[in-house]
ROGU-187155 format. One record per residue (C-alpha): residue number from 1; x, z, y. Coordinates in pm, 1 decimal. Layout:
BEGIN
   vexro         xx         zz         yy
     NUM          X          Z          Y
...
END
This chain:
BEGIN
   vexro         xx         zz         yy
       1    12151.3      440.6     -772.0
       2    11805.2      443.9     -620.3
       3    11529.9      537.0     -855.3
       4    11184.7      404.9     -862.2
       5    11010.5      710.0     -765.6
       6    11232.1      730.2     -446.3
       7    11130.6      366.6     -339.3
       8    10754.9      437.5     -393.9
       9    10784.7      772.3     -202.7
      10    10971.5      582.7       95.7
      11    10707.4      326.0       91.4
      12    10426.8      564.1       95.0
      13    10593.9      744.6      411.0
      14    10661.4      421.2      582.2
      15    10273.5      318.2      548.3
      16    10165.3      650.3      649.2
      17    10369.4      638.8      969.3
      18    10248.3      284.3     1056.3
      19    10002.0      231.7     1344.0
      20     9644.1      215.0     1213.8
      21     9403.2      -25.5     1363.5
      22     9205.0      256.1     1498.0
      23     9498.7      349.7     1732.2
      24     9523.5        3.3     1906.0
      25     9333.3        6.9     2213.7
      26     9027.4     -241.8     2203.9
      27     9117.0     -412.6     2537.7
      28     9453.1     -487.9     2726.6
      29     9283.7     -488.1     3035.1
      30     9143.2     -134.8     2995.4
      31     9484.4      -12.5     2870.7
      32     9664.8      -94.1     3172.9
      33     9379.7      -60.3     3408.0
      34     9358.8     -421.6     3507.7
      35     9065.4     -620.6     3641.0
      36     8909.2     -846.1     3379.8
      37     8996.9    -1209.7     3381.3
      38     8734.6    -1469.2     3427.0
      39     8863.4    -1764.5     3204.3
      40     8785.6    -2121.3     3348.0
      41     8430.7    -2201.9     3253.8
      42     8307.7    -1856.8     3221.4
      43     8060.9    -1772.6     3503.4
      44     8165.2    -1485.5     3722.5
      45     7968.7    -1152.8     3645.4
      46     7629.7    -1176.4     3809.2
      47     7629.5    -1539.9     3871.1
      48     7408.3    -1782.5     3698.5
      49     7633.8    -2081.0     3670.4
      50     7657.3    -2185.0     3301.3
      51     7739.1    -2548.6     3369.6
      52     8043.5    -2455.0     3600.5
      53     8275.9    -2684.6     3400.9
      54     8210.5    -3050.8     3413.5
      55     8392.4    -3370.6     3337.1
      56     8423.1    -3636.7     3606.1
      57     8566.1    -3986.2     3612.9
      58     8808.7    -4012.4     3921.2
      59     9023.4    -4308.2     4051.4
      60     9382.1    -4254.2     4093.3
      61     9486.5    -4304.1     4452.2
      62     9847.2    -4452.0     4326.3
      63     9761.6    -4678.5     4035.4
      64     9383.5    -4725.6     4093.5
      65     9298.4    -4657.2     3711.3
      66     8996.0    -4443.9     3660.3
      67     9035.3    -4144.9     3428.0
      68     8836.5    -3839.0     3316.4
      69     8936.4    -3485.2     3430.2
      70     8760.8    -3153.3     3412.9
      71     8646.5    -2971.1     3719.6
      72     8565.9    -2604.2     3722.6
      73     8299.2    -2499.0     4000.2
      74     8315.4    -2117.9     3905.9
      75     8612.1    -2060.0     4160.4
      76     8420.1    -2205.5     4455.5
      77     8561.7    -2460.1     4698.5
      78     8928.3    -2517.2     4636.0
      79     9217.9    -2760.3     4624.1
      80     9456.7    -2820.6     4363.2
      81     9729.4    -3079.0     4225.2
      82     9666.0    -3250.7     3897.6
      83     9886.2    -3544.1     3761.8
      84     9729.5    -3881.6     3713.4
      85     9696.6    -3917.6     3324.1
      86     9789.4    -4280.9     3350.3
      87    10093.9    -4316.1     3606.0
      88    10174.1    -3920.6     3613.9
      89    10176.6    -3906.0     4005.6
      90    10055.4    -3594.1     4172.1
      91     9686.8    -3605.8     4284.4
      92     9548.6    -3354.8     4532.9
      93     9180.8    -3270.5     4433.7
      94     8970.1    -3121.4     4721.3
      95     8663.2    -2951.5     4554.1
      96     8378.7    -2858.7     4757.2
      97     8100.3    -2642.2     4600.5
      98     7753.2    -2585.0     4744.1
      99     7598.2    -2242.0     4788.6
     100     7401.1    -2291.6     4489.4
     101     7703.3    -2349.6     4258.3
     102     7664.8    -2724.8     4243.8
     103     7926.5    -2981.0     4317.7
     104     7882.8    -3088.9     4687.0
     105     8198.3    -3315.2     4725.0
     106     8500.1    -3417.7     4520.9
     107     8778.0    -3594.9     4714.4
     108     9111.5    -3726.8     4565.2
     109     9419.7    -3828.2     4770.7
     110     9784.4    -3883.5     4718.1
     111     9997.4    -3577.8     4686.5
     112    10295.1    -3699.8     4851.3
END
């Protein structure tokens, strides 16, 4: 039969062996020696592009419907595939960013 004082002592030992908040590293990137990740919409360190995420209305090259999509200028000129929000067909986005970080051209075409 377990006595109450034995349970209390076991609980104190368990709590004292638990990891304290101070032992947890403040940053996972720092712990594993990784480069920091720049999230979409965040400007790269040293760049002054606070409005790098924009909403644009684009026409679908399949169904012709116009829908709003979010574009991220912080990664520079790029291309990517996004599905149409209306007909779910794959659309290739060709994003061209000017030297000053503004949108120079946005082209959409069929992904097939």
